C-alpha positions in Angstrom: 0.0 0.0 0.0 1.4 3.4 -1.0 0.5 6.7 0.9 0.8 10.3 -0.4 2.0 13.1 1.9 -1.5 14.7 1.8 -3.2 11.5 2.8 -0.8 10.9 5.7 -1.2 14.5 7.2 -5.0 14.1 7.0 -5.0 11.0 9.2 -6.0 10.9 12.8 -3.5 9.9 15.5 -5.0 6.4 15.8 -5.0 5.9 12.1 -1.3 7.1 12.0 -0.5 4.5 14.6 -2.2 1.8 12.5 -0.2 2.9 9.5 3.0 2.8 11.5 2.2 -0.7 12.7 1.5 -1.8 9.1 4.8 -0.4 7.9 6.7 -2.0 10.8 5.1 -5.4 10.1 5.9 -5.0 6.4 9.5 -4.2 7.1 9.7 -7.1 9.6 8.3 -9.5 6.9 10.7 -8.2 4.4 13.7 -8.6 6.8 12.5 -12.1 7.6 12.4 -13.0 3.9 15.9 -11.6 3.4 17.2 -13.7 6.4 15.5 -16.8 5.0 17.0 -16.3 1.6 20.4 -15.6 3.1 20.2 -18.9 5.0 19.1 -20.7 1.9 22.0 -19.2 -0.1 24.4 -20.1 2.7 23.1 -23.7 2.8 23.3 -24.0 -1.0 26.9 -22.6 -1.0 27.9 -25.1 1.7 26.3 -27.9 -0.4 28.1 -26.8 -3.5 31.4 -26.5 -1.6 30.9 -30.1 -0.2 30.1 -31.4 -3.6 33.2 -29.7 -5.1 35.4 -31.2 -2.4 33.8 -34.6 -3.2 34.5 -34.0 -7.0 38.1 -33.2 -6.2 38.3 -36.4 -4.1 36.8 -38.5 -6.9 39.2 -37.0 -9.5 42.1 -37.9 -7.2 40.8 -41.4 -6.8 40.2 -41.8 -10.5 43.8 -40.6 -11.3 45.2 -43.2 -8.8 43.0 -46.0 -10.3 44.1 -45.2 -13.8 47.8 -45.0 -12.8 47.5 -48.4 -11.1 45.5 -49.9 -13.9 47.5 -48.7 -16.9 50.9 -48.2 -15.3 53.6 -50.8 -15.1 52.6 -53.7 -12.9 54.8 -54.5 -9.8 57.2 -57.3 -10.1 55.6 -59.1 -7.2 52.2 -59.4 -8.8 51.3 -62.8 -9.9 50.2 -62.7 -13.6 46.8 -64.3 -13.0 46.2 -62.4 -9.8 47.1 -59.1 -11.5 44.7 -59.8 -14.4 41.8 -60.2 -11.9 42.9 -57.0 -10.2 42.8 -55.2 -13.5 39.1 -56.0 -14.0 38.3 -54.9 -10.4 40.1 -51.6 -11.1 38.1 -51.2 -14.4 34.9 -51.7 -12.3 36.1 -49.0 -9.9 37.0 -46.6 -12.7 33.5 -47.1 -14.3 31.8 -46.5 -11.0 33.9 -43.4 -10.1 33.4 -41.9 -13.6 29.6 -42.4 -13.4 29.5 -40.7 -9.9 31.8 -37.9 -11.0 29.7 -37.2 -14.1 26.5 -36.9 -12.1 28.1 -34.6 -9.5 29.7 -32.3 -12.1 26.4 -32.1 -13.9 24.6 -31.3 -10.6 27.1 -28.5 -9.6 27.8 -26.8 -12.9 25.2 -28.2 -15.4 28.0 -29.5 -17.6 28.9 -33.1 -18.1 32.3 -34.6 -17.2 33.9 -35.8 -20.4 33.6 -39.6 -20.5 36.4 -41.9 -21.7 36.5 -42.1 -25.4 35.5 -45.6 -26.4 36.1 -47.0 -29.8 32.8 -48.6 -30.4 33.0 -51.4 -33.0 29.9 -52.4 -35.1 28.1 -55.4 -33.6 28.8 -58.6 -35.6 26.6 -58.8 -38.7 26.0 -62.5 -38.3 24.0 -62.0 -35.1 20.2 -62.1 -35.5 18.5 -58.7 -35.4 15.2 -57.8 -33.8 13.7 -54.5 -34.9 12.1 -52.3 -32.3 10.3 -49.3 -33.7 9.8 -46.0 -31.7 7.3 -43.8 -33.4 5.5 -40.6 -32.2 2.2 -41.2 -30.4 0.5 -39.2 -33.2 1.5 -38.6 -36.8 -0.7 -35.5 -37.2 0.9 -32.1 -36.9 -0.5 -29.4 -34.6 -1.4 -27.4 -37.7 -3.7 -30.3 -38.7 -1.5 -31.7 -41.6 -0.6 -35.4 -41.7 3.2 -36.0 -41.0 5.3 -37.7 -43.6 8.1 -40.2 -42.7 11.4 -38.7 -43.9 13.9 -41.2 -42.4 15.0 -42.8 -39.2 17.9 -43.0 -36.7 19.0 -46.6 -35.9 20.9 -47.6 -32.8 21.9 -51.2 -31.9 22.1 -52.8 -28.5 23.6 -56.1 -27.7 21.1 -58.5 -26.0 21.6 -61.9 -24.4 18.8 -64.5 -24.2 19.2 -68.0 -22.8 22.6 -68.8 -24.2 22.8 -66.8 -27.4 23.4 -63.2 -28.4 21.2 -61.1 -30.6 20.9 -57.4 -31.6 18.1 -55.1 -30.8 17.8 -52.5 -33.6 16.0 -49.4 -32.2 14.5 -47.5 -35.1 13.4 -44.0 -34.3 11.5 -42.7 -37.3 11.6 -39.0 -38.3 8.3 -37.5 -39.3 7.9 -34.0 -40.9 5.2 -31.6 -41.7 5.8 -29.9 -45.1 3.4 -27.1 -44.2 5.1 -25.8 -41.0 8.4 -27.5 -41.5 8.1 -29.3 -38.1 10.1 -32.5 -37.5 8.8 -35.0 -34.9 10.7 -38.0 -33.5 10.2 -40.3 -30.5 12.7 -39.5 -27.6 15.5 -41.9 -26.7 14.5 -44.1 -23.8 16.7 -43.5 -20.7 19.2 -46.3 -20.1 21.2 -47.4 -17.1 24.3 -46.9 -19.3 23.7 -43.9 -21.5 24.9 -44.5 -25.1 26.1 -48.0 -24.1 25.5 -51.1 -26.3 24.3 -53.6 -23.7 20.6 -54.1 -23.0 19.5 -54.3 -19.4 19.0 -58.0 -19.9 22.6 -58.5 -20.8 23.8 -56.4 -17.8 21.5 -58.4 -15.5 23.0 -61.6 -16.8 26.6 -60.4 -16.2 25.8 -59.3 -12.7 23.9 -62.5 -11.9 26.7 -64.7 -13.3 29.3 -62.8 -11.2 27.5 -62.4 -7.9 25.0 -65.2 -7.8 26.9 -67.9 -9.9 30.4 -66.8 -8.8 31.8 -66.5 -12.3 34.6 -63.9 -12.6 34.5 -61.6 -15.6 37.4 -63.2 -17.4 35.6 -66.5 -17.2 32.4 -64.9 -18.6 34.4 -63.4 -21.4 35.7 -66.9 -22.3 32.1 -68.2 -22.4 30.9 -65.3 -24.5 33.8 -66.0 -26.9 32.6 -69.6 -27.4 29.2 -68.2 -28.2 30.7 -66.0 -31.0 30.8 -62.6 -29.2 34.1 -61.1 -28.3 33.9 -58.7 -25.3 36.9 -57.4 -23.5 37.1 -58.0 -19.8 37.7 -54.3 -19.3 34.4 -53.6 -21.1 32.5 -56.0 -18.9 34.2 -54.5 -15.8 33.2 -51.0 -16.8 29.5 -52.1 -17.2 29.6 -53.7 -13.7 31.1 -50.6 -12.1 28.5 -48.3 -13.7 25.6 -50.6 -12.7 27.0 -50.8 -9.2 26.8 -47.0 -8.8 23.2 -46.8 -10.3 22.0 -49.5 -7.9 23.3 -47.8 -4.7 20.2 -45.7 -4.0 18.0 -48.8 -4.1 20.3 -50.7 -1.7 20.4 -47.8 0.7 16.6 -47.6 0.7 16.4 -51.4 1.2 18.8 -51.1 4.1 16.6 -48.4 5.7 13.6 -50.7 5.4 15.4 -53.6 7.1 16.5 -51.3 9.9 12.8 -50.6 10.7 12.4 -54.2 11.8 12.5 -55.0 15.5 14.6 -58.1 15.2 17.8 -58.6 13.2 20.5 -61.2 12.8 24.1 -60.1 12.5 27.3 -62.0 11.6 30.6 -61.3 9.9 33.2 -63.3 8.0 36.7 -62.5 6.7 37.3 -61.7 3.0 40.7 -61.5 1.4 41.4 -58.0 0.0 44.3 -57.2 -2.2 46.8 -54.5 -1.0 47.7 -52.6 -4.2 51.4 -52.3 -4.8 52.4 -55.1 -2.5 50.8 -58.0 -4.5 49.6 -59.6 -1.3 46.2 -59.9 0.4 45.1 -58.5 3.7 42.1 -59.4 5.8 38.9 -57.4 5.3 35.4 -58.3 6.6 31.9 -58.8 5.3 29.2 -58.0 7.8 25.7 -59.4 7.2 22.4 -58.1 8.7 19.2 -60.1 8.0 15.7 -60.1 9.2 14.4 -63.3 10.7 12.4 -66.0 9.0 9.4 -64.9 11.2 9.6 -61.2 10.0 7.1 -59.7 7.6 10.0 -58.4 5.5 12.5 -61.0 4.4 15.9 -59.9 3.3 19.6 -59.3 4.0 22.0 -56.4 3.6 25.8 -56.8 3.4 28.4 -54.3 4.5 32.0 -54.6 3.4 34.6 -53.1 5.7 38.4 -53.3 6.0 38.2 -54.0 9.7 36.3 -56.1 12.2 36.1 -53.3 14.7 32.9 -53.1 16.7 32.6 -49.4 15.6 31.7 -50.7 12.2 28.6 -52.5 13.5 27.7 -49.6 15.7 27.8 -47.2 12.8 25.6 -49.5 10.7 23.1 -49.9 13.5 23.2 -46.3 14.6 19.8 -45.1 15.7 18.4 -48.7 15.6 17.1 -50.3 18.8 15.7 -53.8 18.9 16.7 -57.5 19.4 20.1 -58.4 17.8 20.7 -62.1 17.3 24.5 -62.6 17.2 27.4 -64.7 18.4 29.7 -63.8 21.4 31.9 -61.4 19.4 33.0 -58.5 21.7 32.4 -56.0 18.9 28.6 -56.2 19.5 28.9 -55.6 23.2 29.0 -51.8 23.2 25.7 -51.7 21.3 24.0 -53.6 24.2 24.5 -50.5 26.4 22.7 -48.2 23.9 19.2 -49.7 23.5 20.0 -53.0 21.6 19.0 -56.2 23.3 21.2 -59.2 22.9 19.8 -62.6 21.8 22.4 -65.4 22.0 22.7 -68.3 19.6 22.0 -71.8 20.8 23.8 -73.3 17.8 27.0 -71.8 19.0 26.5 -73.2 22.5 25.6 -76.6 21.0 28.8 -76.5 18.9 30.9 -76.3 22.1 29.5 -79.5 23.4 29.5 -81.2 20.0 33.3 -80.5 19.9 33.6 -82.3 23.3 31.8 -85.3 22.0 33.9 -85.4 18.8 37.2 -85.0 20.5 36.8 -87.1 23.7 33.4 -88.9 23.5 32.5 -86.8 26.6 29.4 -88.1 28.6 28.8 -84.5 29.8 28.9 -83.3 26.2 26.4 -86.0 25.2 24.0 -85.2 28.0 24.2 -81.4 27.2 23.6 -82.2 23.6 20.5 -84.2 24.6 19.0 -81.2 26.4 19.7 -78.9 23.5 18.3 -81.3 20.9 15.1 -81.3 22.9 14.9 -77.6 22.5 15.3 -77.9 18.8 12.6 -80.5 18.6 10.2 -78.0 20.1 11.2 -75.5 17.4 10.7 -78.1 14.8 7.2 -78.8 16.1 6.4 -75.1 15.9 7.6 -74.9 12.3 5.7 -78.0 11.3 2.4 -76.7 12.8 2.9 -73.2 11.4 2.4 -71.5 14.7 2.0 -67.8 15.1 4.4 -65.8 17.3 2.0 -65.9 20.2 1.5 -69.6 19.8 5.2 -70.2 19.5 5.9 -68.3 22.7 3.2 -70.3 24.6 4.7 -73.6 23.3 8.2 -72.5 24.4 6.9 -71.5 27.8 5.2 -74.8 28.3 8.0 -77.1 27.1 11.3 -75.3 26.5 11.4 -73.3 29.7 11.3 -76.4 32.0 14.1 -78.0 29.9 16.2 -74.9 30.2 15.7 -74.7 33.9 16.8 -78.3 34.3 19.8 -77.7 31.9 20.9 -74.7 33.9 20.8 -76.5 37.2 22.6 -79.5 35.8 25.4 -77.3 34.2 26.0 -75.5 37.5 26.3 -78.8 39.3 28.8 -80.1 36.7 30.7 -76.8 36.9 31.4 -77.2 40.6 33.0 -80.6 40.0 35.4 -79.5 37.1 38.8 -77.9 37.1 39.0 -74.5 35.5 40.7 -74.5 32.1 39.5 -77.9 31.0 37.7 -78.1 27.7 34.5 -79.2 29.4 34.7 -76.4 31.8 35.1 -73.9 29.0 32.0 -75.2 27.2 29.9 -75.0 30.4 31.3 -71.5 31.2 30.5 -70.2 27.7 26.8 -71.3 28.1 26.3 -70.1 31.7 27.9 -66.7 31.1 25.5 -66.1 28.3 22.5 -67.7 30.0 20.3 -64.6 30.1 20.8 -64.0 26.4 20.4 -67.7 25.5 17.1 -67.9 27.6 15.7 -64.7 26.0 14.2 -66.4 22.9 11.6 -68.0 25.1 10.2 -64.6 26.1 9.2 -63.4 22.6 7.8 -65.6 19.8 9.3 -63.3 17.2 12.8 -64.3 18.3 14.7 -67.3 16.7 16.6 -69.9 18.7 19.8 -69.4 16.9 21.8 -67.3 14.3 21.9 -70.0 11.6 19.7 -68.0 9.2 22.2 -65.2 8.7 25.1 -67.7 8.5 23.2 -69.3 5.6 23.1 -65.9 3.9 26.9 -65.6 4.3 27.4 -69.0 2.6 27.2 -67.6 -0.9 30.2 -65.4 -0.1 32.2 -68.5 1.0 31.5 -70.1 -2.4 32.2 -66.9 -4.3 35.4 -66.3 -2.4 37.0 -69.3 -4.0 36.4 -67.8 -7.5 36.8 -64.1 -6.8 39.9 -64.7 -4.7 39.8 -61.2 -3.3 38.3 -57.7 -3.4 40.5 -55.2 -5.1 39.5 -52.2 -3.0 37.0 -51.1 -0.4 35.0 -49.6 -3.2 35.0 -53.0 -5.1 34.1 -54.8 -1.9 31.2 -52.5 -1.1 30.0 -52.7 -4.7 29.9 -56.5 -4.4 28.1 -56.2 -1.0 25.5 -53.9 -2.6 24.7 -56.1 -5.6 24.8 -59.2 -3.4 22.3 -57.6 -1.1 19.8 -57.4 -3.9 20.7 -60.8 -5.4 20.4 -62.7 -2.2 17.3 -60.9 -1.0 15.7 -61.7 -4.3 16.5 -65.4 -3.8 15.2 -65.3 -0.2 11.9 -64.0 -1.6 11.6 -66.6 -4.3 12.6 -64.3 -7.2 14.9 -65.3 -10.0 17.8 -62.8 -9.7 18.4 -62.3 -13.4 14.8 -61.4 -14.1 14.6 -59.2 -11.0 17.8 -57.3 -11.9 16.5 -56.8 -15.4 13.3 -55.1 -14.2 15.3 -53.0 -11.6 17.9 -51.8 -14.2 15.0 -50.9 -16.6 13.4 -48.8 -13.9 16.3 -47.1 -12.2 17.2 -44.4 -14.8 13.8 -42.7 -14.3 13.1 -43.8 -10.7 12.5 -41.2 -8.0 13.1 -41.8 -4.4 9.4 -42.4 -3.8 9.5 -45.1 -6.5 12.3 -47.2 -4.8 10.0 -49.2 -2.4 8.2 -50.5 -5.5 11.5 -52.0 -6.7 12.3 -53.9 -3.5 12.5 -57.7 -4.0 9.5 -58.2 -1.8 7.4 -56.0 -4.2 8.2 -57.7 -7.5 6.9 -61.1 -6.9 
């Protein structure tokens, strides 16, 4: 509102006060808007600064990877081992370049120049499948009928049940002679922009490597026998780029699992190559899975260069619930911060089984008898398909009396044994963890042991013999991410190759709100 000098002088004192209040409020609103815009600009500048630092870090990592990959190999590297490391570095390079390109585009609007690839024509002897992309309408806005004046043709390499073929994507051009308008169907977004592989071929490569444990050099040999020559470096580049594109889905899947009140946890050593030394060092794969009783079935893997308990605490940060795990000390600190320990009866049973195997111990045999009775009760609950409440009642009626007898018997045996004996150590292990071992009887949602997550680690033990090692932390985490999707798909009865094909088709245009629809539990 604007006021003239004449209008102001003609106002009464009360009216003038109202005008003054109005102007004061307007000024305050204006100042508040300025403050909010300043805060937004500061936050944006901080985000741009953070992204630029990350871009600088990625450029540095990319330079190191290329120097290691294309420089002279160290004399200590075994020829075969170094070849495998090359493919892992190519995967890392592909992933870093994809991430770098997206960050540069977000910060500056320009695209980071990709590596120049010499794209050879696909073999003419491969069968072709034409896929036409035409406009939804061939009528111009002016009312004239469009005429076809040509087409752009791009070819993608596809792989279907043991043989290669070529998809010919034909995008016809349609023109209006009256208004000189040219119409053409847009290029469909793809997980690898401008790349030759279809998502079906990419899903096959990922499944063969991470579900069937076939290294890329072995896949390359198989492709060669089928008449298609693909360099290992090309396959590795595709794997790295897919690994980056799948990260948001894995992170969302992890968030969903961390909403569950009961989780299994376990870890296993993985050989990781130490670049420059030609030798391996010990890294660790951590696995977190929901229970077989949970409404959400799945697993998430976390690759880390250490077995420090801080790794698990960081992964579970902000989560509180029941954690089913072994006696590893790394989990202990979490039990002071809202996490409740549930011990594993399979580990306790293993101690007494070792006694029986090594010395035919009568104490070991009797303890095994008690524990086997507990497992028979669990078997009955599974056979009858009991609900959580029914399972808890069954345990209360039958398992709790057995546990009470077992505890009293173990204490009596402990008093008669000499400290340090193998039998004493087995009994001590069980009694020291008794509260956590007994806890499964108090809640029907809790499992009796940690075997479920150990089963989810087994594929890594199989793959470890073929992969030999992870080439870097980035390569290890990429494997963990893709294996999280592959193994979760298998848990939910999905065929991994078909699942990954559908996911890779959807990811280029998927928004954050779309990701739950791509979880393995949703695509049955």
